[in-house]
Structures are given as C-alpha cells and as structure tokens.
C-alpha positions in Angstrom: 16.0 -13.2 -4.4 12.3 -12.7 -3.6 9.8 -12.5 -6.5 8.4 -9.0 -7.1 4.8 -10.2 -6.3 6.0 -11.1 -2.8 7.7 -7.8 -2.3 4.5 -6.0 -3.5 2.3 -8.0 -1.2 4.6 -7.3 1.8 4.7 -3.6 0.9 0.9 -3.5 0.8 0.6 -5.2 4.1 3.1 -2.9 5.7 1.1 0.1 4.3 -2.1 -1.3 5.8 -0.5 -1.9 9.2 1.1 1.6 9.3 -2.0 3.5 7.9 -4.7 1.8 10.0 -6.0 3.6 13.1 -7.3 0.4 14.8 -6.5 0.4 18.5 -4.9 -3.0 18.2 -2.2 -1.7 16.0 -1.8 1.7 17.8 1.7 0.6 18.9 2.9 1.4 15.4 2.1 5.1 15.8 4.5 5.3 18.7 7.5 4.2 16.7 10.2 6.7 15.9 9.3 9.2 13.1 12.2 8.1 11.0 11.0 4.5 10.9 7.4 5.6 10.0 8.7 7.9 7.3 10.9 5.1 6.0 8.0 2.7 5.7 6.0 5.5 3.9 8.9 5.9 1.5 9.0 2.1 0.9 5.2 2.0 0.3 5.4 5.0 -2.0 8.2 3.5 -4.0 6.4 0.2 -4.4 3.3 2.1 -5.5 5.3 4.0 -8.1 6.9 0.9 -9.4 3.4 -0.8 -9.7 1.9 2.2 -11.5 4.7 3.4 -13.7 6.5 0.2 -14.6 4.3 -2.9 -14.3 0.9 -1.4 -14.9 2.1 0.7 -17.8 3.4 -2.4 -19.6 0.5 -4.7 -18.8 -2.5 -2.5 -18.9 -5.6 -4.4 -20.0 -4.4 -7.6 -18.5 -5.6 -8.9 -15.1 -2.4 -8.3 -13.2 -1.7 -5.0 -15.0 -5.0 -3.6 -13.9 -4.4 -5.0 -10.4 -1.0 -3.3 -10.4 -2.5 0.0 -11.4 -5.2 0.0 -8.7 -3.0 -1.4 -6.0 -0.3 1.1 -6.9 -2.6 4.0 -6.7 -3.8 2.7 -3.3 -0.2 2.4 -2.1 0.5 6.0 -3.1 -2.5 7.2 -1.2 -1.6 5.0 1.8 2.0 6.4 1.8 0.5 9.9 2.1 -1.8 8.7 5.0 1.3 7.4 6.8 3.6 10.4 6.3 1.4 13.5 6.0 -2.1 12.8 7.4 -2.4 16.3 8.8 -1.8 17.9 5.3 -4.4 15.9 3.3 -7.7 17.3 2.2 -10.8 16.3 4.3 -12.2 14.3 1.4 -9.1 12.0 1.4 -9.2 11.7 5.1 -12.9 10.7 4.9 -12.2 7.7 2.6 -9.1 6.6 4.5 -10.7 3.4 5.9 -12.0 2.4 2.5 -8.6 2.9 0.9 -6.8 0.9 3.6 -9.5 -1.9 3.4 -9.1 -2.0 -0.4 -5.3 -2.2 -0.1 -5.7 -5.0 2.4 -7.9 -6.9 -0.1 -5.2 -6.4 -2.8 -2.5 -7.7 -0.5 -4.6 -10.8 0.2 -5.2 -11.2 -3.6 -1.4 -11.1 -4.2 -0.7 -13.3 -1.2 -3.2 -16.0 -2.0 -2.1 -16.1 -5.6 1.5 -16.4 -4.7 0.7 -19.1 -2.1 -1.1 -21.1 -4.8 1.8 -21.0 -7.2 
C-alpha cells in the first residue's frame, strides 16, 4: 500500500497537469470528458481529505499547515478542471498562481518523500 503522502503528491501533480493551460500539455484537454471529470473528482477528494482530516488534526504543525494550504489549492484546482466556465472572473485571473503554488507543494511533498 502506498503512503498517504505519495498519494497526495501524485494527486497534486495530476491536478497541475490537468489544470494547466500550457500548450505542451494541451493533449490532456482532448481526453474524454468522463476521464477529465474523474481526475477532477480524485483531486477534489484528495483536497477534502487534506483539509478536513489531516489538517484539522495537525493544525499548527508544519505538515498540518502544508496539508491545509495544499488541500485548499487542490479544491480550487478541481474546480478549474471540471467547471472553468462557471467560475468567477477573479478565480480565473489567479489560475496560473494557484496551479504554480500547487506544483510547488507537490514538489515539497515529493522531495520530502524521496529523502525519507
């Protein structure tokens, strides 16, 4: 069984890949809608787990705070993946910042897991 940190890092990276609008990864946007929505549901579920379970139990600790922030970013990213046309303009304006921040968190989790 995979450690939860590995699952979180993978979920974050999946969210980044599916939410980015870089031309290099534009192939992802051409995948079937069911697959795109499934990835959005996975990222949303991982974000909920991070915020509601891990962060709520470890708030104030380094990884509890990281779980809270990364979880909120995953929730936003899931919305970017599944319902980009229904989001307010303000959220659309900060999309690249949210995706970049989520990428940084996925690297933080990944590097930490690699060092263990």
